C-alpha positions as CSV (number, residue, x, y, z in Angstrom):
1,M,10.5,13.5,16.2
2,F,8.3,11.8,18.7
3,G,10.7,9.0,19.6
4,Q,7.9,6.5,20.5
5,S,8.1,2.8,20.2
6,L,5.2,0.8,18.8
7,L,4.4,-2.6,17.2
8,F,3.5,-2.4,13.4
9,G,3.1,-5.3,11.0
10,G,4.8,-7.7,13.6
11,I,7.9,-5.6,13.8
12,A,8.8,-3.2,16.5
13,A,9.7,0.2,15.2
14,A,11.6,2.5,17.7
15,G,11.8,6.3,17.3
16,G,9.3,6.5,14.4
17,D,6.5,8.9,13.8
18,L,2.8,7.7,13.4
19,V,1.4,8.2,9.9
20,S,-2.2,7.5,8.8
21,Y,-2.7,6.1,5.3
22,L,-5.3,5.2,2.7
23,V,-4.1,2.8,0.1
24,V,-6.5,2.0,-2.8
25,A,-5.5,-0.2,-5.8
26,G,-6.8,0.3,-9.3
27,G,-10.2,-1.3,-10.2
28,G,-10.6,-4.2,-12.6
29,S,-12.2,-3.6,-16.0
30,G,-15.7,-4.9,-17.0
31,G,-15.8,-8.2,-18.8
32,A,-15.5,-8.8,-22.5
33,N,-18.1,-10.5,-24.8
34,V,-16.7,-13.1,-27.5
35,G,-19.0,-14.9,-29.9
36,Y,-22.6,-14.6,-29.0
37,N,-25.0,-11.8,-29.0
38,G,-27.3,-11.4,-25.9
39,Y,-24.9,-12.3,-23.2
40,E,-23.8,-9.5,-20.9
41,T,-20.4,-9.3,-19.0
42,G,-19.7,-8.7,-15.3
43,G,-18.6,-5.5,-13.8
44,G,-15.1,-5.0,-12.5
45,G,-14.2,-5.4,-8.9
46,A,-13.1,-2.3,-6.8
47,G,-9.5,-2.1,-6.0
48,G,-8.4,-3.3,-2.6
49,Y,-9.0,-0.7,0.2
50,R,-6.8,-0.3,3.3
51,N,-7.3,2.4,5.9
52,S,-5.6,3.3,9.1
53,Y,-7.2,6.7,9.7
54,S,-9.1,7.3,12.8
55,T,-11.7,4.6,13.4
56,E,-12.7,4.2,9.8
57,S,-13.3,0.7,8.3
58,S,-11.0,-0.9,5.9
59,G,-12.4,-3.0,3.0
60,G,-14.3,-6.1,3.5
61,N,-15.9,-4.9,6.7
62,S,-12.6,-5.0,8.5
63,S,-11.3,-2.8,11.2
64,T,-9.1,0.3,11.1
65,E,-5.4,-0.9,10.5
66,T,-2.6,0.2,12.8
67,Q,-0.9,3.4,11.7
68,A,2.6,3.2,10.0
69,S,5.7,4.3,11.8
70,F,7.9,6.5,9.6
71,V,11.5,6.8,10.4
72,S,13.5,10.0,9.8
73,G,15.7,10.0,6.9
74,T,13.9,7.1,5.1
75,T,12.6,7.4,1.7
76,Y,9.1,5.8,1.2
77,T,8.2,4.6,-2.2
78,I,4.6,5.3,-3.3
79,S,3.1,3.4,-6.1
80,V,-0.4,4.0,-7.3
81,G,-2.0,1.4,-9.5
82,G,-3.7,1.8,-12.7
83,G,-7.1,0.7,-13.6
84,G,-7.4,-2.6,-15.5
85,N,-7.9,-2.6,-19.3
86,N,-9.5,-5.9,-20.2
87,N,-7.7,-7.3,-17.1
88,K,-7.6,-6.8,-13.3
89,G,-6.3,-3.6,-11.7
90,T,-2.7,-2.9,-10.8
91,D,-1.8,-3.0,-7.0
92,S,-1.0,0.2,-5.0
93,Y,1.6,0.1,-2.2
94,I,3.9,2.0,0.2
95,S,7.4,0.4,0.5
96,A,10.9,1.3,2.0
97,S,13.9,-0.4,3.2
98,G,13.3,-2.2,6.6
99,F,9.6,-1.2,6.4
100,T,6.7,-3.7,6.2
101,E,5.1,-3.0,2.9
102,I,1.4,-1.9,3.0
103,R,-0.1,-3.3,-0.3
104,S,-3.7,-3.1,-1.7
105,T,-4.5,-5.6,-4.5
106,G,-5.9,-4.6,-8.0
107,G,-9.6,-5.4,-8.5
108,G,-10.8,-8.4,-10.3
109,I,-11.8,-8.5,-14.0
110,G,-15.6,-8.9,-14.6
111,G,-16.6,-12.3,-16.1
112,G,-17.0,-12.6,-19.8
113,G,-20.0,-13.1,-21.9
114,G,-21.0,-15.6,-24.9
115,N,-18.4,-18.3,-25.4
116,Y,-15.6,-16.2,-23.5
117,P,-13.0,-18.7,-22.1
118,S,-14.0,-17.8,-18.7
119,A,-17.2,-16.1,-17.8
120,A,-16.4,-16.3,-14.0
121,G,-15.5,-13.2,-12.2
122,G,-11.8,-12.6,-11.5
123,N,-10.3,-12.6,-8.0
124,G,-8.7,-9.3,-6.6
125,G,-9.0,-6.7,-4.2
126,S,-12.7,-7.0,-4.7
127,G,-14.0,-9.8,-7.0
128,G,-15.3,-9.1,-10.5
129,G,-18.9,-10.0,-11.2
130,G,-19.8,-13.1,-12.8
131,G,-20.5,-13.1,-16.5
132,S,-22.9,-15.2,-18.5
133,N,-22.7,-17.8,-21.3
134,A,-24.7,-20.3,-23.2
135,S,-23.9,-23.2,-20.9
136,G,-26.9,-22.7,-18.8
137,N,-24.8,-22.7,-15.6
138,P,-24.6,-19.8,-13.2
139,Q,-21.1,-17.9,-13.5
140,P,-19.5,-17.3,-10.2
141,G,-18.3,-13.9,-9.0
142,G,-14.6,-13.5,-8.1
143,N,-13.3,-13.6,-4.6
144,P,-12.0,-10.7,-2.8
145,T,-8.6,-10.2,-0.8
146,A,-9.1,-10.6,2.9
147,N,-9.7,-7.4,4.7
148,Q,-9.8,-5.2,1.5
149,G,-13.1,-5.8,-0.3
150,F,-16.1,-8.0,-1.1
151,V,-17.2,-10.7,-3.5
152,G,-18.6,-10.1,-6.9
153,G,-22.1,-11.2,-7.7
154,N,-22.9,-14.5,-9.5
155,G,-24.0,-14.2,-13.0
156,S,-26.5,-16.3,-15.1
157,G,-26.3,-19.0,-17.8
158,A,-28.8,-18.9,-20.7
159,F,-32.1,-17.4,-20.0
160,N,-34.4,-17.3,-23.0
161,N,-31.4,-17.1,-25.2
162,T,-30.0,-14.3,-23.1
163,G,-27.4,-14.3,-20.2
164,Y,-27.5,-11.8,-17.4
165,A,-24.3,-10.5,-15.5
166,A,-23.6,-9.4,-12.1
167,G,-21.8,-6.3,-10.7
168,G,-18.4,-6.4,-9.1
169,G,-17.8,-6.4,-5.4
170,G,-16.9,-3.0,-3.6
171,A,-14.7,-2.2,-0.7
172,G,-18.0,-1.6,1.4
173,A,-20.3,-4.2,0.1
174,A,-20.7,-7.3,-2.0
175,A,-22.5,-7.3,-5.2
176,A,-26.0,-8.9,-5.7
177,N,-26.4,-12.3,-7.5
178,V,-28.5,-12.4,-10.7
179,T,-31.8,-13.9,-9.9
180,G,-33.9,-13.1,-13.2
181,A,-33.8,-11.2,-16.3
182,N,-31.8,-8.3,-15.0
183,G,-28.2,-7.6,-14.4
184,T,-27.0,-6.3,-10.9
185,A,-25.3,-3.3,-9.7
186,G,-21.7,-3.0,-8.3
187,G,-21.1,-3.1,-4.6
188,N,-20.8,0.3,-2.8
189,G,-17.5,1.6,-1.7
190,L,-16.4,3.2,1.6
191,A,-16.2,7.0,2.8
192,S,-13.0,8.3,4.4
193,S,-12.4,11.7,5.8
194,I,-8.6,11.3,5.8
195,T,-8.2,14.5,3.7
196,G,-10.3,16.5,6.0
197,S,-13.6,15.9,4.1
198,S,-15.6,12.8,3.3
199,V,-15.0,11.1,0.1
200,T,-16.3,7.9,-1.0
201,R,-14.1,5.4,-2.9
202,G,-13.8,1.8,-4.1
203,G,-17.3,1.2,-5.7
204,G,-17.6,-2.0,-7.9
205,G,-18.6,-1.7,-11.6
206,G,-22.3,-2.6,-12.7
207,S,-23.4,-5.0,-15.3
208,F,-25.3,-4.0,-18.4
209,A,-28.0,-1.5,-17.7
210,A,-27.1,-1.6,-14.0
211,A,-25.4,1.2,-11.9
212,G,-22.0,1.1,-10.5
213,G,-21.5,1.1,-6.8
214,T,-21.0,4.5,-5.0
215,G,-17.4,5.5,-4.8
216,G,-16.3,5.5,-8.4
217,G,-17.8,2.3,-9.7
218,A,-19.0,2.6,-13.5
219,N,-22.3,1.7,-15.0
220,W,-22.4,-0.6,-18.1
221,G,-19.7,0.0,-20.6
222,S,-18.4,3.1,-18.7
223,N,-14.9,3.5,-17.0
224,G,-14.4,3.6,-13.3
225,T,-13.6,7.0,-11.9
226,A,-9.9,7.8,-11.8
227,N,-8.2,7.8,-8.4
228,T,-11.2,5.9,-6.7
229,G,-10.3,2.4,-7.4
230,G,-13.7,2.0,-9.1
231,G,-14.6,-1.0,-11.2
232,G,-15.3,-0.8,-14.9
233,G,-18.8,-1.5,-16.2
234,G,-19.6,-4.7,-17.9
235,A,-20.1,-4.7,-21.6
236,Q,-23.5,-4.9,-23.5
237,G,-24.4,-8.2,-24.7
238,I,-23.0,-7.7,-28.3
239,A,-20.3,-9.9,-29.7
240,S,-16.9,-8.4,-29.5
241,Q,-17.7,-5.7,-27.1
242,V,-15.4,-5.0,-24.1
243,G,-16.0,-3.6,-20.7
244,G,-15.2,-0.2,-19.3
245,L,-11.6,0.5,-17.8
246,G,-11.1,0.4,-14.1
247,G,-10.4,3.5,-12.1
248,S,-6.9,4.2,-11.0
249,G,-6.1,3.9,-7.4
250,I,-4.8,6.6,-4.8
251,V,-2.5,6.6,-1.8
252,I,-3.0,9.2,1.0
253,L,-0.6,9.9,3.9
254,R,-1.6,12.0,7.0
255,M,0.8,13.0,9.7
256,A,1.6,15.8,12.3
257,T,2.8,18.9,10.6
258,A,5.5,19.1,13.1
259,V,7.1,16.1,11.7
260,Y,6.5,16.5,7.9
261,S,9.8,17.0,6.2
262,G,8.5,18.6,2.8
263,T,10.6,16.3,0.6
264,T,8.5,14.5,-1.9
265,T,8.8,13.5,-5.7
266,G,5.9,12.8,-8.0
267,S,4.1,16.1,-7.2
268,P,1.5,14.9,-4.7
269,T,-1.1,17.4,-3.7
270,V,-0.2,18.7,-0.2
271,T,-2.7,20.2,2.2
272,T,-3.2,20.8,5.8
273,D,-6.1,20.0,8.3
274,G,-5.7,21.5,11.7
275,S,-2.2,20.4,13.0
276,D,-1.9,17.7,10.4
277,T,-0.3,17.7,6.8
278,I,-1.8,15.5,4.2
279,L,-0.2,14.1,1.0
280,I,-2.4,13.0,-1.8
281,F,-0.6,10.8,-4.3
282,N,-2.7,10.4,-7.5
283,G,0.3,9.1,-9.2
284,S,3.4,7.4,-8.2
285,G,6.2,9.1,-6.4
286,S,7.9,9.2,-2.9
287,Y,8.2,10.8,0.5
288,T,11.4,11.2,2.4
289,H,10.5,11.5,6.1
């Protein structure tokens, strides 16, 4: 092992080995329509996005996080969050005894349509898009978690007996607000090369007839892409319609092959890139360093 000492998460970790990570939570689902035809629902927000690889950005236009310090003999639990099903997404995290947990927050649910109890977008890693209802008042998008994602767009109230909804926020960009007789697309995600090739994840879901954000966000009524944390698409303006499911999250670890133990559970995909080994967890498991 390297035997270095560094400061991580406010705690000095002596004798640990540097490990880069990408932790993406499950995306939120698109909103549901209850009661009125003609009122669209908001797209789901992307799952929270935290990244410590190279100089790549984390969500919400934040800087690269500090690499983790893994200690020999310690088992690190990896939990990969599921996408929302008529609710927000589930958190993804890395945890261990004596280790400062690394957690990304599930994406916010899209706001509802018609007389749904709340047409506002839900809060989450990225915020869900604002829905629409018959009140005539604009419906706000949900708020993001700091340094993990962006806000959802604001939906509309009644507009010629129709309501237009907004897309969910993405890891890399906010969704636009509704300004007329059109829904808006989901916010775009972020690209990472932690696996050795560039992949974009964390796109927000689009509202009706609008595209999802790049990085797994869904267009209207469709599901977010698995293992990207993409938000689900908002529902069509038909009573009792529900939005698309959020995409599940992902956890990726990258470390020097010289310090990789080879001890895992949960069957991660293990690859190499140069002198590094990469563990891709599409489902929950563990790694013992």
